[in-house]
N, C-alpha and C positions, 0 to 999 in steps of 0.2 A: 539621600537621593531613588526615589524610586527606576530602571531604566527600563526606557517606553520602549516598546515598537510598533511599527506601523502596518498591519497585518489588514492584508488582500481576504475575505472572505467574501468566496462563491458557493449560496449555498443549493442553487442549483435546482433541480423538479427532484416530484413527491418527495420522499422521504428528506430526504435532504436538506431539508426547512421545518424539515423539524425536531432534525437531530443537531445540525447547527446552532441553535439557538442552547441547547441543556448541554451541546461540545464547552462552550460561551463562558457560560455559568462557571462552568467547575474554574478553567483557567483561569477568569479573573476573580476568583473563589480563594487558587491555589494562588496564582500570581498575588493576592496583598499582601499570603506571609508571608512573600520571600522577597518583597520590591521592588518588582517587579509587574511591567504593564501592559498593557495590548492597546490596543485604538485600533478599531476595529472599519474597515472599511466597507461594506457591503456592496454586492456587485449584479445586479441582476440576470448574465447572462446567465441562459438555460434556453432551454429549449421552447421555454414561455418565448422566449425574447427573441429564437430565431422564428416562432408561428411569428408574428407580429415586424420583422425586419429581414426578414430573409437568413441573416447571418448570429449565429452562438455569441459575435465577442462584435462589437463595433472596431472600424479599422483597425486603429489606435490603444488595439486592446494592449496587446502587449506592452507600446512603449507606454502603458498605464502601471500596469503592476511592476515592469522594472526596478520602478519607482516604490516599492514597498520590501521593508524586510524577510518577510518570507505571505507566502501562499496561504491557502487553510479552505478551502475545499469538500462541500456537501454527497452530493452525487446526480448524474445528469442520464438521463433519458425520458424519454416519457411517448408512447402509443401515439405512434402519426410521419412522425419526425424517427428515420433512420435510422439504425445503431452508428452506423461509420459517418454517417452528419456528425451525430455530435460529437464525436471523437473528434474525427477528422478538423470537425473546425473547432477546437477547442482545447481538451488533456493535451491532443500528441502537439500542437502548434507551440503551444505553456515549452511539456518538454524537452520536446526540440532548440526551442527559441532560445530558451537557459541551460543550455544543457543540462538535461536532468538526465544524467544516464545509465544513474541509480538507480533501482528502482528497490526499497526495501519495504520484507514482507517481518519479519517476525512471527514465529510459528509455539507457543505457549498453548500447555494449557495451562487455563489458569486454579486456584484454586477455589474448590464448591463446582467445578466442571466437571461432570458426565462425559466424558470422548464420545460416540459409536464405534469403537475399538472394542474387542471386546478381552482385551486382555491387550492395559497398559503399562509399560517399565513400569518398577517403582519409583525411579529416577524422572516418572513423567514427558513431557514433551518439551523439546527446547530450544528447538535452533531453527536459523534462519538463511532465507532463500534472494540470496543477493541477481536480483535479474537486469541484466542490459536494456536498455531504455529505448536508445533513441537510433539502436538501426534491427541487421538481422529481417526477419522474418518481416516487418509490418515497414517494408519500405514500398513509395510512390514506385515502382520501376516495376514495369509492366505495364497493361489495357489492354479492351479490346476490342475484337475485329470484327465488323460481319450481325452486327444483332440483329433478334428478331429473326436468321435466316435457319438454315440445321444446319454452316458452315460454322457458327459462330464458334467465341473461342474467347476466352480470358487465358492472362500468360501475369505471371506476380513473380516475380525475383525477389530471392534472395540478397541481401545486402553484406557484406561481412566485410570491415575493416580493421588490419590489423591494430590501428587505432582503438579504435570501436572496446575492442576484442581486450585487451589488454589494460585500456583503464579497468574494465570491467570487474577483468577480470584479480588483479591488483589490490582494488579494495577488497575484492571478495579475500587474500591474503592477509594482507591487516587485518582484517575484520576476525580471520581465525586467530591471529596468530594471538591475537587480544581473547579469545573463547577457551574453546576448545583440544585450539591447534587441531580439528580435520578440515581438510576443504571436500566438498565431492561436487561432481559435476560431471552437469551433464549433455548429455554426444547423442549422436543417431550413426556415427560413422559407418556402421555395417549398411546404409541402403541411402546415406546424402552423398551424396557422391566426392565431391568441393567445400562446401563450405563447414559441413563437421568436421571431416580431417585438419582442415584449419587449424578452426577452436583448440581440439588438444594438444595441434603442436606448438600450440600455441599455453596450452595451459603444461604442458609439460619440462616448456623451456622453464618458464617463468618460475615453479617449484626450486627447480636450481637453486631463487631468489629470497626461497623463502622453507630450507633449513629443517627447521623445529615448527614448520605444519607438515600431517599425515596429510598428501592428497589422494584420489581414490575416482577413478573413471565407470561411470551409470550409463545403457543407455538409457533412454529416457522412460521406455516402455518396462524396464524391469525394473529402474528408480520407483514412479509410481502406485506400483508394486510396492514394494520397498517402508513407501511411503503411510503403506496401511498395515502392515505385516514384521519392522519392523523399524521405530522412527525413531526410535533409540541414537542410531547412531551415524546420526546423522546428527552435527553442529553446524555448519555451514552450507551450503549450495546455491553454487553458483552455473546460472542458469541463462538459454538465450532468452529474448526477446518473448519470443514465442511460447515456447517451453517453460519461461518462465513464472510468464501467467495462467494459461492450466496448475502447475506443481500448486504456485498458492493458494490458487480454490480448492485447490485439494487440503490443502492444510489447514484452508479454512475447517474446511471439513472434519478435521479429524482432530481436532479442536474446541468444538463441539456446534457451532458456528458462522454462515461468515455477518454476522451480523453483532460480533467481533472483532472480529479484523481489521484490523489498519496496515498502513501501504506508509509509507513515503518514497516520491520522487527530487534525487539526493542528487544537486547540486555543490560536492564534496567539497573542492574550492574555497565556492561562498562567494565565485563568481556576482554571480548571479539569483535570484530567492527560489529559494526549496520551496515542492509543492508540496502539501498532506492531509491523505481520504482516507475514508475508509474501504476495506475491498469489497463493499456491497455494492450494490447501485441502488436508482431509486426508485422499486420494488411501490409501480404507481396503485400496483392492485391491496397496497396496506395503510395508503396516501388518508391523509386524514382521519387514519382511526385512532391517533394518537396508541399505539400499540409499536411503535420500531422500536429497536432498539440503540441506543446512545452511546453505546461503550463502544463500540467500533471509530464513533469518533472523537470521542475523547481521545481514548490508546492512542486516535495520528496526533491527537492536545497535544499529549505527553511526548512523543516520537520528535511532536516540535521544541518545546521543551530543549530534550537530552540535544538538536544536533541544532540549539541554541549553545549550547554551553551550561543551562541550567540540572543541572543532575539533580540536584538533593528533589527538587521542582516536580521533575516527571517521578522520579520514587515517588514523590507521595502519590499523585494521577495515582500509577497501581498501585499500591497500599489502597485507595478508598476505592478501588477496582474492584481487586480481591476481598476486601471487607465486603463490599457489598455481596457478592459472592458468594463467600466460607459462612460466612452470621449470619446471614439475614433471608429472607424465603424474596425476597424484590429482584421478583425480574420478569421481564418481557415475555410473551409468547412463545416468541425460536429457542427457548429455552428451557421451556414446559412450563409460565410461570403462566400471572395473572395482572400482573401490577402496566400502568400507563407510563407513555413514555416520563412524563412529569415525577412519577413517584419515583422512578427508577432515578434519576436527574434530585428528585426530594436526598434519595435517601443516602445518593453517587456524594452529594455535597457538607453532608453530616459526617459522611465515613471520611470526607477529608476533613473538616476542622478538628473531627478527635483525634489522627493519626497526624496531623499538624502542630500539633497543641502538646502533644509524649516530646 
């Protein structure tokens, strides 16, 4: 008997509406081979929805999402709707209500992709960034005063709690135990006097509980440079909300294209649904041109499969992606090709069929 999962699918805006069906087709194909069935429930929440209703999702949106096994998100954002409105109206409420306190982003140079870096080590690029996803610099604490006057001011406070920092770091230490046993921490304690020394102290305290993991600390500016100059030194990187956000966009760049990079907003305890999405945005400049790269959304789907405990099915998806990139010339323009979204999807479906049939 097939295992059935109820998935909330939120295509969102722009190319999100184009890459979502592609990923669903791949997941359905793989699922059929591994006894997995997806019951897709599409939700129209988006900037277009906001333009009609004044909200990014309905008042009972979180209650509705709570009933699903996982959430599959395309991309959100469109001209005319400020980015802070779309982010704080949809993604951040979901991340916080469902305690998705881990944002997990693999940085892996896939076969057949040329990194823009001049020198790539023989071992390639293969590390994971664990981003604290619920607090830190992305807090609601602060405000603005004297708007429109010469005395106008804006205050934005960072919020770091011991509970929030510890749980993100424990996840990262545990992940490093199962990988290369190296964990790097992103900090800036030479310039940020309260929150970053606090972050460093907890990182050092926890190191004693994971004696098989080699910890290291890097100031964020130096760390960004090392992502470019020596990416092979990294295995797992743990970072605050803001630092992790910036580092992972750089990570996507060094593996060839932000169009292929995935992410997972994880509730590790499984008390609530987790949410999986590509790193790329809604790209309104190419929306409707059928040239969006679906691989980031597909890779996010592989992460969802892995999170659900279907490692073999996730591996089949990744093997299919690797085959398309390494053995065919079928690529979207962001990777130097001319293929459409559908042509890449068709090639990927054929590749998945071959991988599963082996």
